C-alpha positions as CSV (number, residue, x, y, z in Angstrom):
1,M,120.0,87.2,91.9
2,N,123.6,88.4,91.6
3,D,122.6,90.9,88.8
4,K,120.1,92.5,91.3
5,V,122.8,92.8,94.0
6,A,125.1,94.5,91.5
7,W,122.4,96.8,90.3
8,N,121.4,97.8,93.8
9,K,125.0,98.4,94.8
10,D,125.6,100.5,91.8
11,A,122.4,102.5,92.2
12,A,122.9,103.1,95.9
13,Q,126.2,105.0,95.4
14,Y,124.3,107.8,93.6
15,V,121.3,108.3,95.9
16,D,120.6,109.3,99.5
17,L,117.4,107.1,99.7
18,M,116.7,104.2,97.4
19,M,113.1,103.2,96.5
20,I,112.3,99.8,95.2
21,D,109.0,98.5,93.8
22,P,108.7,94.8,94.4
23,Y,105.2,94.1,93.1
24,I,103.6,90.7,93.6
25,S,100.1,90.8,92.1
26,G,99.7,90.0,88.5
27,T,103.2,88.4,88.4
28,Q,104.6,85.0,89.1
29,N,106.5,86.3,92.1
30,P,105.9,84.5,95.5
31,A,104.1,86.2,98.4
32,S,107.5,86.6,100.1
33,F,108.8,88.7,97.2
34,V,108.6,92.0,99.0
35,A,110.7,90.7,101.9
36,E,113.2,89.1,99.6
37,R,113.7,92.2,97.5
38,T,113.8,94.5,100.5
39,E,116.5,92.4,102.2
40,L,118.5,92.2,99.0
41,A,118.3,96.0,98.6
42,V,119.2,96.7,102.3
43,S,122.2,94.3,102.1
44,A,123.5,96.0,98.9
45,A,122.8,99.6,99.7
46,N,125.7,100.2,102.0
47,G,123.7,101.6,104.9
48,K,121.5,103.9,102.8
49,P,117.8,103.8,103.7
50,I,115.5,101.7,101.5
51,L,111.9,102.5,100.9
52,P,109.8,99.7,99.3
53,V,106.9,101.0,97.3
54,V,104.2,98.2,97.5
55,Q,101.6,97.6,94.8
56,A,98.4,99.4,95.5
57,Y,96.7,99.2,92.1
58,P,95.5,96.6,89.6
59,L,98.4,95.0,87.7
60,G,98.1,92.2,85.2
61,G,94.4,92.0,85.9
62,K,94.9,91.5,89.7
63,E,94.2,94.2,92.3
64,P,95.9,93.6,95.7
65,T,93.5,92.7,98.5
66,A,93.5,94.3,101.9
67,D,95.3,91.2,103.2
68,E,97.9,91.5,100.5
69,L,98.5,95.2,101.3
70,R,98.9,94.3,105.0
71,S,101.3,91.5,104.1
72,M,103.4,93.6,101.7
73,T,103.6,96.5,104.2
74,A,104.7,94.1,107.0
75,Q,107.3,92.5,104.7
76,A,108.7,96.0,103.7
77,I,109.0,97.1,107.3
78,F,110.3,94.0,109.0
79,S,112.8,93.2,106.3
80,G,114.7,96.4,106.9
81,G,112.8,99.0,104.9
82,K,112.4,102.4,106.5
83,G,108.7,102.4,105.9
84,A,106.4,101.5,102.9
85,G,105.2,103.7,100.1
86,Y,102.0,103.2,98.1
87,F,101.5,104.0,94.5
88,P,97.9,103.9,93.4
89,I,98.7,104.6,89.7
90,Y,95.1,104.9,88.6
91,G,94.1,107.2,91.4
92,Y,91.1,106.1,93.5
93,K,88.3,108.5,94.0
94,E,86.7,108.4,97.5
95,E,83.3,107.5,96.2
96,T,84.3,104.4,94.1
97,I,84.3,100.9,95.6
98,N,88.0,100.5,95.0
99,G,88.7,104.0,96.5
100,V,86.8,103.1,99.7
101,K,88.6,99.7,100.0
102,Y,92.0,101.3,99.4
103,R,91.5,104.1,101.9
104,R,90.1,101.6,104.5
105,S,93.1,99.4,104.0
106,L,95.6,102.2,104.4
107,H,93.8,103.5,107.5
108,E,93.9,100.0,109.0
109,I,97.6,99.5,108.1
110,K,98.4,102.9,109.8
111,E,96.5,102.0,112.9
112,T,98.0,98.5,113.1
113,W,101.6,99.0,112.0
114,N,102.6,102.4,113.4
115,P,102.8,101.2,117.0
116,M,104.6,98.0,115.9
117,V,107.2,100.0,113.8
118,E,107.9,102.2,116.8
119,R,108.7,99.0,118.8
120,K,110.2,96.8,116.0
121,N,113.6,96.6,117.7
122,E,111.9,95.2,120.8
123,L,109.8,92.6,119.0
């Protein structure tokens, strides 16, 4: 983990906003990986904002479920990230099954998490 801290500290000195991409699906990473990597980046970034970009596309033969998208989004926000980004690398068309699932998931996340983010210091 020390090499990640050093890398984040080094990168943070050259940017105004640091994005990280802690993907969990298709890897051997635990479900808590987004939170762990976000906290690591926040602690190393010397006060600069961190924006975790969570996995929103199939990787290693595994597409994130709606529950995994919600979990990764919550981890990103409540571990110190200034929001969460989504990178659907293959681009989902509205009319495809994956496109409908993806858009529904993002709409649900927005409706659920925006009020919580606004109040996260109170929670």
